[in-house]
N, C-alpha and C positions, 0 to 999 in steps of 0.2 A: 497603624494597625489598631483595631478595636478588639478588646478581649473582655470576656465576662468570666471572672474568676473570684475565688474566695480571697478577699484582701488579707485575711489572717494567715493564709497558707502560702501565698506567692511572695517571692522577693520583689520588692517594688523599685529597686534601683535602676531597672531598665526602662521605666515608664516616665514620660514627661508630663502627662495629664492623668489625674485620677478623678473619676466621676462617681459619686456615691449618693445613694438614697437610703440613709440609715437613721435610726432613732438616736437622739443625743446620748443615751446610755451606751450604745454600741460605739459611737464616735469617741467617747471618753476612753474606751479600751484601745481604740485604733490610733489615736493621736501620737502616742510615743513611737509606734512603729513608723508612722508617716515621717516624723521628724528625723528619725535615724536613717531610714532607707531611701527616702526620696532625695534627688539631687537638689542643689540650692536654687535651681531655676525652674523647678516643677510648678505645675498649676494644680490646684485642688478645687473641684467644683462640688458643692453640696446642694442637693435638692431637698427642700423642706425646712431645714434648720441650719443655723450657723454652727460652725465647728468649734466646740469649746477648746480652749488652749492654743488656738492659732491667732489670737488677736482680732483686730478689726479686718473685715473682708476688704479686698481691693475694690470690689464692685458687688452690687447685689441688686436684685429686682424682685418685686412682689407687689401684690395688690389684693383687693377684696372685691368680690361680687356677692351681694346679699350676705355680708359678714362671713363669707367663706374664703379662706386664703387660696390664692391661685398663683401658679407660676412663681413660686418663691425659690430663688437660687442664690447662692453665695459663692463668689470666686476669691480664692486666695492665691497670691503669687509669692512663692518662696524666693526671695532675692537677698537673703541675709548672708 
């Protein structure tokens, strides 16, 4: 199921994949909630910027066209 919700207001423990397009400052506030509420096997996909506090991404993609960043995404797999 695909949902569009306020990540700060919803309980995240029922979701296995979180996709977000947030500025790094907002991600800083969200990371503690992600670490507490997501299951250990969850996936986090960030579009635009890496997620501070989650370590190295499992995978990432990005490139430049005329010095403009395009299609930048970062995948994190929680398997700790």
